[in-house]
C-alpha positions as CSV (number, residue, x, y, z in Angstrom):
1,M,-110.5,-66.5,26.5
2,A,-107.5,-68.6,25.5
3,G,-106.7,-69.1,21.8
4,T,-107.5,-72.3,20.1
5,T,-103.8,-73.2,20.1
6,H,-103.3,-72.5,23.8
7,T,-103.6,-76.0,25.2
8,V,-101.1,-76.5,28.0
9,T,-99.6,-80.0,28.1
10,N,-96.4,-81.5,29.4
11,Q,-95.9,-78.9,32.1
12,P,-95.3,-80.1,35.7
13,P,-97.7,-79.0,38.4
14,P,-96.5,-76.6,41.0
15,L,-94.6,-78.2,43.9
16,I,-97.0,-76.9,46.6
17,G,-99.4,-78.5,49.1
18,Y,-96.9,-81.0,50.4
19,D,-95.0,-81.7,53.7
20,V,-91.5,-80.3,53.1
21,Y,-90.2,-82.1,56.2
22,G,-92.0,-85.5,55.5
23,A,-90.7,-85.5,52.0
24,D,-87.1,-85.1,53.1
25,R,-86.0,-88.6,54.1
26,A,-82.4,-87.6,54.8
27,L,-83.5,-84.8,57.1
28,K,-86.1,-87.0,59.0
29,E,-83.6,-89.7,59.5
30,A,-80.9,-87.3,60.8
31,V,-83.4,-85.8,63.3
32,Q,-84.4,-89.3,64.5
33,R,-80.7,-90.3,64.7
34,H,-79.6,-87.4,66.9
35,L,-82.8,-86.8,69.0
36,D,-83.5,-88.2,72.5
37,P,-86.2,-90.9,71.8
38,A,-88.3,-89.3,74.5
39,L,-88.7,-86.2,72.4
40,S,-89.4,-88.1,69.1
41,D,-93.1,-87.7,68.9
42,E,-93.2,-84.1,70.0
43,V,-90.4,-83.0,67.7
44,H,-91.5,-84.9,64.6
45,G,-95.0,-83.6,65.0
46,E,-93.7,-80.1,65.4
47,L,-91.5,-80.4,62.3
48,A,-94.2,-82.0,60.3
49,A,-96.5,-79.1,61.0
50,L,-93.8,-76.7,60.0
51,G,-93.1,-78.8,56.9
52,R,-96.7,-78.6,55.8
53,A,-96.7,-74.8,56.3
54,C,-93.5,-74.5,54.3
55,G,-95.1,-76.4,51.4
56,S,-98.4,-74.6,51.5
57,A,-99.4,-72.3,48.7
58,Q,-100.0,-69.4,51.2
59,V,-96.6,-69.5,52.9
60,Q,-94.8,-70.0,49.6
61,E,-96.6,-66.9,48.3
62,W,-95.5,-65.0,51.4
63,G,-91.9,-65.8,50.6
64,V,-92.3,-64.6,47.0
65,Q,-93.9,-61.4,48.1
66,A,-91.2,-60.6,50.6
67,N,-88.6,-61.2,48.0
68,E,-90.3,-59.1,45.3
69,N,-90.9,-56.2,47.7
70,P,-87.6,-55.5,49.3
71,P,-87.3,-53.2,52.3
72,R,-87.1,-49.5,52.0
73,L,-85.0,-47.1,54.1
74,R,-86.9,-44.1,55.7
75,T,-84.4,-41.8,57.3
76,H,-86.8,-38.9,58.1
77,D,-90.4,-38.5,58.9
78,R,-92.6,-36.0,57.0
79,H,-91.7,-33.2,59.5
80,G,-88.0,-33.6,58.9
81,H,-87.2,-35.5,62.1
82,R,-84.6,-38.2,61.8
83,V,-86.2,-41.7,62.4
84,D,-83.8,-44.2,60.7
85,E,-86.4,-46.9,60.1
86,V,-86.7,-49.8,57.6
87,E,-90.1,-50.4,56.1
88,F,-91.0,-54.0,55.2
89,H,-93.7,-55.6,53.1
90,P,-96.4,-57.3,55.3
91,A,-95.3,-60.7,53.9
92,W,-91.9,-60.2,55.6
93,H,-93.5,-59.8,59.0
94,R,-95.7,-62.8,58.4
95,V,-92.7,-65.0,57.5
96,L,-90.5,-63.7,60.2
97,G,-93.2,-64.0,62.8
98,K,-93.8,-67.6,61.8
99,G,-90.1,-68.3,62.1
100,V,-90.0,-66.9,65.6
101,S,-93.1,-68.8,66.7
102,A,-91.6,-72.0,65.2
103,G,-88.8,-71.8,67.7
104,L,-86.0,-70.6,65.4
105,T,-84.6,-68.4,68.2
106,A,-85.3,-70.7,71.1
107,A,-82.8,-73.5,70.8
108,W,-80.8,-72.6,73.9
109,T,-83.8,-73.2,76.2
110,R,-85.5,-76.2,74.8
111,P,-84.6,-79.9,75.1
112,G,-82.9,-81.2,72.0
113,G,-83.0,-77.5,71.0
114,H,-80.3,-77.4,68.5
115,V,-81.3,-80.4,66.5
116,R,-84.9,-79.5,66.3
117,R,-84.0,-75.9,65.5
118,A,-81.5,-76.9,62.8
119,A,-84.1,-79.0,61.1
120,A,-86.6,-76.2,61.3
121,F,-84.0,-73.7,60.0
122,L,-83.2,-75.9,57.0
123,L,-87.0,-76.1,56.2
124,W,-87.7,-72.4,56.7
125,T,-84.8,-71.4,54.4
126,Q,-86.8,-73.0,51.6
127,V,-89.6,-70.5,52.1
128,D,-87.5,-67.3,52.2
129,A,-83.8,-67.2,53.1
130,G,-83.8,-63.5,53.8
131,N,-85.8,-63.7,57.0
132,C,-83.4,-66.4,58.3
133,C,-80.7,-63.7,58.9
134,P,-82.4,-62.0,61.9
135,L,-83.4,-65.4,63.2
136,S,-79.8,-66.5,63.0
137,M,-78.4,-63.4,64.6
138,T,-80.9,-63.5,67.5
139,H,-80.2,-67.2,68.1
140,A,-76.4,-66.7,67.9
141,A,-76.3,-63.7,70.3
142,V,-77.2,-65.8,73.3
143,P,-73.8,-67.5,73.9
144,A,-72.0,-64.1,73.6
145,L,-74.3,-62.5,76.1
146,R,-73.8,-65.4,78.5
147,T,-70.3,-64.0,79.1
148,D,-72.0,-61.4,81.2
149,P,-74.6,-63.1,83.6
150,D,-76.4,-59.9,84.3
151,L,-76.9,-59.1,80.6
152,A,-77.9,-62.7,79.8
153,A,-80.5,-62.7,82.6
154,E,-82.0,-59.5,81.1
155,W,-81.9,-60.2,77.4
156,E,-82.0,-64.0,77.0
157,P,-85.7,-64.5,77.8
158,R,-86.5,-61.9,75.2
159,L,-84.2,-63.4,72.5
160,T,-85.4,-67.0,73.1
161,S,-89.1,-65.9,73.2
162,M,-91.4,-67.5,70.6
163,V,-93.4,-64.2,70.3
164,Y,-92.6,-61.8,67.4
165,D,-93.1,-58.2,68.4
166,R,-92.3,-55.9,65.5
167,E,-92.8,-52.6,67.3
168,L,-89.7,-50.4,67.8
169,R,-89.8,-49.6,71.5
170,A,-87.8,-50.2,74.6
171,A,-86.9,-53.9,74.9
172,H,-88.1,-54.3,78.5
173,L,-91.7,-53.5,77.2
174,K,-91.6,-56.3,74.6
175,A,-92.6,-59.9,74.7
176,G,-89.8,-60.9,72.3
177,A,-86.8,-59.2,70.8
178,L,-84.5,-59.6,67.8
179,F,-80.7,-59.0,67.6
180,G,-78.4,-57.9,64.8
181,M,-74.6,-57.6,64.6
182,G,-72.1,-55.0,63.4
183,M,-68.6,-56.2,63.1
184,T,-67.1,-55.3,59.7
185,E,-65.9,-51.9,58.5
186,K,-65.0,-50.7,55.1
187,Q,-61.3,-50.4,55.7
188,G,-61.0,-53.8,57.4
189,G,-63.6,-56.3,56.3
190,S,-62.8,-59.7,57.8
191,D,-59.8,-58.2,59.6
192,V,-61.9,-56.9,62.5
193,R,-58.8,-55.9,64.5
194,A,-58.4,-53.1,62.0
195,N,-61.7,-51.6,63.1
196,T,-61.6,-47.9,63.9
197,T,-65.0,-47.4,65.6
198,S,-64.2,-46.1,69.1
199,A,-65.8,-46.6,72.5
200,R,-65.3,-44.0,75.3
201,P,-66.1,-45.2,78.8
202,L,-68.7,-43.4,80.8
203,P,-68.1,-42.8,84.6
204,D,-69.9,-46.0,85.7
205,G,-67.3,-48.2,83.9
206,E,-69.9,-50.5,82.3
207,T,-71.4,-48.2,79.7
208,Y,-69.8,-46.4,76.8
209,E,-70.3,-43.9,74.0
210,V,-69.6,-45.5,70.6
211,T,-68.6,-43.5,67.6
212,G,-67.8,-44.9,64.1
213,H,-69.2,-46.6,61.0
214,K,-70.1,-50.1,60.2
215,W,-70.0,-51.2,56.6
216,F,-72.3,-54.2,57.0
217,C,-74.9,-54.2,59.8
218,S,-77.1,-57.2,59.7
219,A,-80.9,-56.9,60.5
220,P,-80.9,-53.1,61.2
221,M,-84.6,-53.2,62.4
222,S,-83.6,-55.3,65.4
223,D,-84.0,-54.4,69.1
224,G,-80.3,-54.7,69.9
225,F,-76.9,-55.3,68.3
226,L,-73.6,-56.8,69.2
227,V,-70.9,-54.4,68.0
228,L,-67.1,-54.4,68.0
229,A,-65.3,-51.2,68.9
230,Q,-61.9,-50.0,70.1
231,A,-62.1,-49.3,73.9
232,P,-59.0,-48.0,75.8
233,G,-58.2,-51.7,76.6
234,G,-58.4,-52.8,72.9
235,L,-61.1,-54.3,70.7
236,T,-64.2,-54.9,72.8
237,C,-67.7,-56.2,72.3
238,F,-70.7,-54.0,73.1
239,L,-74.5,-54.3,73.2
240,V,-76.1,-51.4,71.5
241,P,-79.9,-51.2,72.1
242,R,-82.0,-49.6,69.4
243,V,-84.3,-47.9,71.9
244,L,-83.1,-46.8,75.4
245,E,-85.0,-47.8,78.5
246,D,-86.6,-44.3,78.8
247,G,-88.2,-44.8,75.3
248,T,-85.9,-42.5,73.4
249,R,-84.1,-43.7,70.2
250,N,-80.5,-44.5,70.6
251,T,-78.3,-42.8,68.0
252,F,-78.3,-45.3,65.2
253,L,-78.0,-43.5,61.8
254,L,-78.8,-45.7,58.8
255,Q,-76.9,-44.3,55.9
256,R,-78.1,-46.7,53.2
257,L,-79.3,-50.2,52.6
258,K,-77.1,-52.5,50.5
259,D,-78.4,-53.4,47.0
260,K,-77.5,-57.1,47.1
261,L,-77.4,-59.8,44.5
262,G,-79.8,-62.0,46.5
263,N,-81.2,-62.0,50.0
264,R,-83.5,-59.3,48.7
265,S,-86.2,-59.5,51.4
266,N,-83.7,-58.8,54.2
267,A,-82.2,-55.4,55.0
268,T,-78.4,-55.0,55.4
269,A,-77.3,-51.5,56.2
270,E,-74.4,-49.1,56.6
271,V,-74.8,-47.6,60.0
272,E,-73.2,-44.6,61.8
273,F,-72.7,-44.3,65.5
274,D,-72.3,-40.9,67.0
275,R,-71.8,-41.0,70.8
276,T,-74.2,-44.0,70.8
277,W,-75.0,-45.5,74.2
278,A,-73.7,-49.0,74.6
279,R,-73.0,-51.5,77.3
280,R,-69.8,-53.5,77.4
281,V,-70.1,-57.3,77.0
282,G,-67.1,-59.1,78.4
283,D,-63.8,-57.5,79.3
284,E,-62.1,-54.8,77.4
285,G,-59.7,-56.1,74.8
286,R,-61.5,-59.4,74.5
287,G,-64.0,-58.5,71.9
288,V,-63.2,-61.2,69.4
289,R,-63.1,-63.9,72.1
290,T,-66.5,-62.7,73.4
291,I,-68.2,-62.6,70.0
292,I,-66.6,-65.8,68.6
293,E,-69.3,-68.1,69.9
294,M,-71.9,-65.9,68.1
295,V,-69.8,-66.2,64.9
296,A,-69.6,-70.0,65.3
297,A,-73.3,-70.3,65.7
298,T,-74.0,-68.1,62.6
299,R,-71.5,-70.2,60.7
300,L,-73.4,-73.3,61.5
301,D,-76.5,-71.5,60.2
302,S,-74.6,-70.8,57.0
303,V,-74.2,-74.5,56.6
304,L,-77.9,-75.1,57.4
305,G,-79.0,-72.4,55.1
306,S,-77.0,-73.7,52.2
307,A,-78.3,-77.2,52.9
308,G,-81.8,-75.9,52.8
309,L,-81.3,-74.1,49.5
310,M,-79.7,-77.2,48.0
311,R,-82.6,-79.4,49.2
312,Q,-85.2,-77.1,47.6
313,A,-83.2,-76.9,44.3
314,V,-83.0,-80.7,44.2
315,A,-86.7,-81.1,45.1
316,Q,-87.7,-78.7,42.3
317,A,-85.4,-80.4,39.7
318,I,-86.6,-84.0,40.5
319,H,-90.2,-82.9,40.6
320,H,-89.9,-81.2,37.2
321,C,-88.2,-84.2,35.7
322,T,-90.7,-86.6,37.2
323,H,-93.5,-84.9,35.3
324,R,-91.8,-83.6,32.2
325,E,-91.7,-85.9,29.1
326,A,-89.1,-85.6,26.4
327,F,-87.8,-87.9,23.6
328,G,-90.4,-90.5,24.3
329,G,-90.4,-90.8,28.1
330,K,-90.1,-89.1,31.5
331,L,-87.0,-87.0,31.9
332,V,-86.3,-88.7,35.3
333,D,-86.0,-92.0,33.5
334,K,-83.4,-90.9,31.0
335,P,-80.0,-92.3,32.0
336,L,-78.1,-89.1,31.7
337,M,-80.7,-86.9,33.5
338,R,-80.9,-89.5,36.2
339,N,-77.2,-89.3,36.6
340,V,-77.4,-85.5,37.1
341,L,-80.3,-85.8,39.5
342,A,-78.6,-88.5,41.6
343,D,-75.4,-86.5,41.8
344,L,-77.3,-83.4,43.0
345,A,-79.2,-85.6,45.5
346,L,-75.9,-86.9,46.9
347,E,-74.5,-83.4,47.5
348,S,-77.7,-82.4,49.2
349,E,-77.9,-85.4,51.5
350,A,-74.2,-85.1,52.4
351,A,-74.8,-81.5,53.4
352,T,-77.9,-82.3,55.5
353,A,-76.2,-85.2,57.3
354,L,-73.2,-83.0,58.2
355,A,-75.3,-80.0,59.3
356,L,-77.4,-82.1,61.6
357,R,-74.3,-83.8,63.1
358,L,-72.9,-80.3,64.0
359,A,-76.2,-79.3,65.6
360,A,-76.2,-82.5,67.6
361,A,-72.7,-81.7,68.9
362,Y,-74.2,-78.4,70.3
363,D,-76.9,-80.4,72.1
364,K,-74.4,-82.8,73.6
365,G,-72.1,-80.1,74.7
366,D,-69.3,-82.1,76.3
367,E,-65.7,-81.2,75.8
368,Q,-65.1,-83.6,73.0
369,E,-68.1,-82.4,71.1
370,R,-67.0,-78.7,71.6
371,A,-63.5,-79.6,70.3
372,F,-65.1,-81.3,67.3
373,L,-67.1,-78.2,66.5
374,R,-64.0,-76.0,66.6
375,I,-62.6,-77.8,63.5
376,A,-65.8,-79.1,61.9
377,V,-67.8,-75.8,61.8
378,P,-65.3,-73.7,59.8
379,A,-64.5,-76.7,57.6
380,A,-68.2,-77.4,56.9
381,K,-68.9,-73.7,56.4
382,Y,-66.1,-73.6,53.8
383,W,-67.2,-76.6,51.8
384,V,-71.0,-76.8,52.0
385,T,-71.6,-73.2,51.2
386,K,-69.3,-73.4,48.2
387,R,-71.1,-76.4,46.8
388,C,-74.4,-74.5,47.0
389,T,-73.9,-72.3,44.0
390,P,-72.9,-74.9,41.4
391,L,-75.7,-77.2,42.7
392,T,-78.5,-74.6,42.4
393,A,-77.3,-73.6,38.9
394,E,-77.3,-77.2,37.8
395,A,-80.7,-77.7,39.2
396,A,-82.0,-74.7,37.3
397,E,-80.6,-76.2,34.2
398,C,-82.6,-79.4,34.8
399,L,-85.7,-77.3,34.1
400,G,-84.3,-76.0,30.9
401,G,-85.5,-72.5,29.9
402,N,-88.2,-72.8,32.6
403,G,-85.4,-72.7,35.2
404,Y,-84.2,-69.4,34.0
405,V,-87.6,-67.8,34.5
406,E,-88.4,-66.0,37.8
407,E,-91.7,-67.8,38.2
408,S,-90.0,-71.1,38.6
409,G,-88.3,-70.0,41.8
410,L,-84.9,-71.3,40.7
411,P,-83.4,-67.9,39.9
412,R,-84.0,-66.8,43.5
413,L,-82.2,-69.8,44.8
414,V,-79.3,-69.2,42.4
415,R,-79.0,-65.6,43.5
416,E,-79.2,-66.5,47.1
417,S,-76.6,-69.4,46.8
418,P,-73.3,-67.4,47.1
419,L,-74.4,-65.5,50.3
420,N,-73.6,-68.1,52.9
421,S,-70.1,-68.5,51.5
422,V,-69.4,-64.8,52.0
423,W,-71.3,-64.2,55.2
424,E,-69.4,-64.6,58.5
425,G,-66.0,-65.0,56.8
426,A,-65.4,-66.0,53.2
427,G,-63.7,-69.2,52.1
428,N,-60.2,-68.2,52.8
429,I,-61.1,-67.1,56.3
430,Q,-62.7,-70.5,57.0
431,A,-59.8,-72.4,55.6
432,L,-57.3,-70.4,57.6
433,D,-59.4,-71.0,60.8
434,V,-59.2,-74.7,60.1
435,L,-55.4,-74.4,59.9
436,R,-55.3,-72.4,63.1
437,V,-57.2,-75.1,64.9
438,L,-55.0,-77.8,63.5
439,Q,-51.9,-76.0,64.6
440,R,-53.0,-74.9,68.0
441,E,-55.7,-77.3,69.3
442,P,-54.6,-80.9,69.2
443,Q,-57.8,-81.9,71.0
444,A,-59.9,-80.6,68.1
445,L,-58.0,-82.7,65.6
446,N,-58.3,-85.7,67.9
447,A,-62.0,-85.3,68.1
448,Y,-62.2,-85.2,64.3
449,L,-60.1,-88.3,64.0
450,L,-62.3,-90.1,66.6
451,E,-65.3,-89.2,64.6
452,I,-64.1,-90.5,61.2
453,G,-62.4,-93.4,62.9
454,E,-65.9,-95.0,63.6
455,T,-66.0,-96.2,60.0
456,R,-62.5,-97.6,59.7
457,G,-62.6,-100.7,57.4
458,A,-66.2,-100.0,56.3
459,D,-65.3,-98.8,52.8
460,H,-62.0,-99.1,51.0
461,R,-62.3,-95.7,49.3
462,L,-63.1,-94.0,52.5
463,D,-60.1,-95.7,54.2
464,A,-57.8,-94.6,51.3
465,A,-59.1,-91.0,51.5
466,T,-58.6,-91.0,55.3
467,K,-55.0,-92.2,54.8
468,N,-54.3,-89.4,52.4
469,V,-55.6,-86.9,54.9
470,F,-53.2,-88.3,57.5
471,T,-50.4,-87.8,55.0
472,E,-51.4,-84.2,54.5
473,L,-51.7,-83.5,58.2
474,A,-48.2,-84.9,58.8
475,D,-46.7,-82.2,56.6
476,L,-47.9,-78.8,57.5
477,E,-44.9,-77.0,56.1
478,G,-46.0,-74.1,53.9
479,V,-49.6,-75.3,54.4
480,E,-51.3,-71.9,54.0
481,G,-51.2,-72.1,50.2
482,R,-53.0,-75.4,50.2
483,A,-55.4,-74.7,53.1
484,R,-58.4,-74.9,50.8
485,H,-57.4,-78.3,49.5
486,L,-56.8,-79.7,52.9
487,T,-60.1,-78.3,54.2
488,E,-62.0,-79.8,51.3
489,R,-60.5,-83.3,52.0
490,L,-61.3,-83.0,55.7
491,V,-64.9,-82.3,54.9
492,L,-65.3,-85.0,52.2
493,V,-63.9,-87.6,54.5
494,L,-66.2,-86.5,57.3
495,Q,-69.3,-86.5,55.0
496,G,-68.3,-89.9,53.6
497,S,-67.9,-91.3,57.2
498,L,-71.4,-90.0,58.1
499,L,-73.0,-91.5,55.0
500,V,-71.3,-94.8,55.3
501,R,-72.7,-95.0,58.9
502,H,-76.1,-93.7,58.4
503,A,-77.3,-93.5,54.7
504,P,-78.6,-96.3,52.5
505,A,-75.9,-98.4,50.9
506,E,-76.6,-97.0,47.4
507,V,-76.1,-93.4,48.7
508,A,-72.9,-94.1,50.6
509,D,-71.6,-96.2,47.7
510,A,-72.2,-93.4,45.2
511,F,-70.7,-90.8,47.4
512,C,-67.5,-92.7,48.2
513,A,-67.1,-93.7,44.5
514,S,-67.5,-90.1,43.2
515,R,-66.1,-87.9,45.9
516,L,-63.5,-90.1,47.5
517,G,-62.6,-92.8,44.9
518,G,-62.0,-90.6,41.9
519,D,-64.8,-92.0,39.8
520,G,-66.7,-88.8,39.4
521,G,-66.0,-85.8,37.1
522,K,-65.7,-82.1,37.7
523,V,-69.3,-81.3,37.1
524,F,-72.6,-82.9,38.3
525,G,-73.9,-85.8,36.3
526,T,-70.6,-87.8,36.0
527,L,-71.3,-90.6,38.4
528,P,-70.3,-94.2,37.4
529,T,-73.2,-95.8,35.6
530,T,-72.7,-99.0,37.5
531,L,-74.2,-97.4,40.6
532,D,-77.9,-97.7,41.7
533,L,-78.7,-94.2,40.6
534,A,-82.5,-94.8,40.4
535,S,-82.7,-95.5,44.1
536,V,-80.7,-92.4,44.9
537,V,-83.1,-90.2,42.9
538,D,-86.2,-92.0,44.4
539,R,-85.0,-91.3,47.9
540,A,-84.7,-87.6,47.2
541,R,-88.1,-87.3,45.4
542,P,-90.2,-84.7,47.2
543,V,-93.6,-86.1,46.3
544,E,-94.5,-89.7,45.5
């Protein structure tokens, strides 16, 4: 029985039982904008169903349970036999299975596949970001495997299947399969050409024995892995199956699972190969070129994942402030809090608009769009993932002390927020990739300029920022030291161009004023008070 003083008032209701997709106006509009109209009813219905699942109390609880019960490494069975397995809580399998059945690995084989998957990925991240890692790896492995038509014919139907089969057995016996990746080593990190894992060719010329150690192996419970190793002809990409066709376990020695800051539900391992059977993917010496399309796809997922985390943080902050009263009124109506919430909402919408634009470029697939992706993906990965951490921390602060308590869900978002900036190349790698593209691929810069050129004359602050970018691009002498600054400006101009074209006037005006016009401060909540901030907040409100 509660004490006589225990009357709960002025506490917001939980943000559950709502359509996460339907409540996200920026996301819905982006999907509609980039989707073939003939697919509209089908895809919006599909995403609405997923959005309702994301917002349901049951699925939200699955995400909490998966996070609170991290995977455990089991190296041996009770008889002393080496098994190298990862045990997961049942909630992990429920969430991952739902992600597979929602088409999060099926983009390459469905019409409008990348836009519909991008929206779904952004939604599903808000349930549990950890399970999105194997979903991303599996999705991204397809273009790498397509460098070998025989391998693609064998594996692609399994990877794009919408059936989750958790059993560890030979892949040809499964209705669906998942993929992981092993690139980095402790002595090299992002410098994968420093890898020392070796690959000795077997007599057939197509298969090899791989020996070495990987410092980070994503999704070690997967059915197959793309791995980089040094073959006689140089660094090469290999497919390492977890179980061989005869049903025996491939040599895949799990040394330990990483104890990570966030991403707790997902397993990341150190793995040892000892004459492990592998099949070459692509030519010897072209490992980086073979796997680069996989890296590009996972980088886009980093942008999508960060956009999803930001959206959930903003939704929670606005929901709290809509229901919480302080100093004689609702927090959401207080001018300073409204400023903070509007600023957070701007950042979230800009990230969503950019992420869906990149996904649409994959669906279009022509040469100009591919060129655009070569510069826009690393630039977006650099900027959007870096904005995620300050945004989630600020959103948690909007809840006051409640936001520092695990039950609110905000601490999980804060811990998760730095991951996408580190994963698949940290900030410096992304900025240097942007420079490399600028210096070597004029068609990529031209595609970027054509994209932002569509809004020429629409906003004087955007025009001025574009002019400044031209000035920076004209002088690339000693540019490496300012690569981050240049990348930031490229992304902000691109986001500004997208919002001016597609967002409501009050959103575009606020973004251009604060991000391009110099009227915003260094932290969130410093927007000019002359802007229509109430409309910006209302647009981002998760539930009416």
